[in-house]
Structures are given as C-alpha cells and as structure tokens.
C-alpha positions as MATLAB code, in Angstrom:
seq = 'MSNTSNVDVYVSVMHKYYNFSPHHAPWEFHINVDREMLKVFDQLFAQMKSWDDNSMWRAQIPAVPYHFDEQNDEVDKRLKKVYALIHEYGDKETKKFIEQMPYYS';
ca = [
      84.358  -64.952 -161.669;
      87.825  -65.681 -160.304;
      90.619  -63.194 -159.976;
      93.525  -63.751 -162.401;
      96.030  -63.927 -159.518;
      93.950  -66.640 -157.872;
      94.754  -70.334 -158.091;
      92.663  -73.450 -157.626;
      93.719  -75.219 -154.456;
      92.614  -78.558 -153.006;
      92.708  -78.479 -149.209;
      92.823  -81.350 -146.762;
      92.057  -80.098 -143.281;
      92.389  -83.619 -141.929;
      95.950  -83.969 -143.259;
      96.821  -80.271 -142.811;
      98.010  -79.560 -146.361;
      96.921  -78.327 -149.765;
      97.771  -79.178 -153.357;
      97.330  -77.538 -156.731;
      96.087  -80.725 -158.361;
      93.107  -82.818 -157.294;
      95.038  -85.958 -158.251;
      98.091  -85.637 -155.974;
      96.464  -86.580 -152.678;
      93.114  -86.788 -150.903;
      91.374  -83.488 -150.229;
      88.128  -82.288 -148.681;
      87.705  -78.757 -150.073;
      88.321  -76.965 -153.362;
      88.968  -73.215 -153.102;
      90.046  -70.450 -155.440;
      92.454  -68.219 -153.561;
      95.162  -65.615 -154.090;
      98.631  -67.193 -153.802;
      99.522  -64.753 -151.008;
      96.792  -66.256 -148.803;
      98.474  -69.640 -149.031;
     101.089  -68.310 -146.605;
      98.310  -68.040 -144.036;
      97.300  -71.669 -144.638;
     100.968  -72.699 -144.352;
     101.328  -70.918 -141.032;
      98.073  -72.236 -139.574;
      98.801  -75.820 -140.637;
     102.352  -75.628 -139.219;
     101.042  -74.286 -135.917;
      98.355  -76.975 -135.757;
     100.918  -79.711 -136.398;
     103.191  -78.330 -133.696;
     100.390  -78.107 -131.123;
      99.150  -81.590 -132.109;
     102.633  -83.055 -131.604;
     102.979  -81.384 -128.219;
      99.548  -82.487 -127.036;
     100.201  -86.059 -128.181;
     103.029  -86.344 -125.671;
     101.025  -84.623 -122.945;
      98.048  -86.897 -123.597;
     100.081  -89.905 -122.468;
      99.548  -88.600 -118.938;
      95.758  -88.321 -118.609;
      95.781  -85.662 -115.896;
      94.019  -82.960 -117.918;
      90.730  -83.659 -119.730;
      90.517  -82.532 -123.369;
      88.109  -79.683 -122.629;
      90.521  -78.226 -120.040;
      93.662  -78.637 -122.133;
      95.034  -75.306 -123.400;
      97.058  -77.026 -126.130;
      93.878  -78.490 -127.602;
      92.250  -75.064 -127.392;
      95.089  -73.650 -129.508;
      94.576  -76.312 -132.174;
      90.826  -75.642 -132.151;
      91.380  -71.884 -132.602;
      93.494  -72.494 -135.674;
      91.060  -75.053 -137.021;
      88.304  -72.430 -136.824;
      90.516  -69.996 -138.739;
      91.221  -72.580 -141.448;
      87.504  -73.265 -141.869;
      86.808  -69.517 -141.992;
      89.339  -69.141 -144.816;
      87.909  -72.110 -146.676;
      84.460  -70.586 -146.288;
      85.690  -67.243 -147.601;
      87.381  -68.677 -150.700;
      85.168  -71.687 -151.357;
      82.319  -72.011 -153.818;
      78.633  -71.916 -152.849;
      78.557  -75.620 -152.016;
      81.624  -75.316 -149.776;
      80.191  -72.263 -148.005;
      76.914  -74.093 -147.389;
      78.745  -77.118 -145.977;
      80.928  -75.015 -143.639;
      77.887  -73.044 -142.438;
      76.374  -76.313 -141.182;
      79.424  -77.140 -139.065;
      79.485  -76.563 -135.299;
      82.478  -74.215 -135.664;
      80.474  -71.808 -137.805;
      78.440  -69.273 -135.879;
];
C-alpha cells in the first residue's frame, strides 16, 4: 500500500534524471516515493553530473587509472546511494534486481 503523499516516479540512472510519466523519456526503474525524497535524487544526480564533467576533462590526460581516480570514486559513491534509494522505494521486482547488482552488499 502506498502512502498518500507518495508519487510514482520513473528513474533513469543512466541519464541521471526522473520523470512522473513513463512516456516522457526512457527509464530503468519505477519507484513510489515521498516528494521530499526527490530532493535527495536531485542532489545526487547533480553531484554525479558535476563529477562526471570534471573527470571527463581529466581523463584526456591518462596519467591516473580509473581505479585510482578520486573523482570516479565520488561518482561511484553517489551511484551506490542512488541504487540504495531505488531499492528502498522500489517494488519487489526492483528490490530483487538491485540485490543482484555488484553494488549491493
């Protein structure tokens, strides 16, 4: 049973956004979440985009391998948080899928 203050949200982790309609853009996960939690998604996606942009420029100089790059570590930390939120607010099928991912432990 969903909370009355919750909304259906369609999340694209790949594109770092969410929509309220499944027809507006591609999405990977459907969640039912309180509107206030969307601020957390907004912040995490904005941070991921910023770190991605910064690491794109740094990657042009291949002096630091991916697994030693702190900027990539920051993106990965936020990605784990996004998947944790999706797991928390997703349905049974979504939870099962996330639990099979390498990030889930």
